C-alpha positions, 0 to 999 in steps of 0.5 A, a space after each residue: 454632053 455638048 462638044 466644042 472644038 478648040 477654035 470655039 474657045 476663042 470664037 464662041 467663048 461666051 456660048 461655051 462658058 454658058 453651056 459649061 455652067 449648065 452641064 459639063 462640055 467636051 473639048 475636042 481636038 481634031 474631032 477627038 474628045 480631049 478635055 471636059 469643062 465644067 462649073 467649079 461647083 460640079 467639079 468640087 462635088 465630084 472630087 469630094 464624092 470619093 476618096 482615092 482608096 489607093 495607098 502607098 507605103 515604104 516596106 518598113 511602114 506597112 500597117 500590120 493589118 496589110 503586112 500579112 496579105 502582102 507577104 502571102 502574095 509575095 510568097 505565092 509569086 516566089 513559088 511561081 503561082 500566077 496572080 
């Protein structure tokens, strides 16, 4: 992956833009990678690839199929078992 610094954003925008159109590029700040710049099509492809498996529920809205394992885990914690 090509690496550019923030100065390149102003001085070499054209080169950076063309590089990012071909493949993602890293933007570094003080020689440390901070951001990635990529074509919108690549981002959309990556973002749509996988749905985030994490879910959040209020205690009174936990689905029935998840309630049993949650309660069992809480019981183990209350009894002093370590996860």
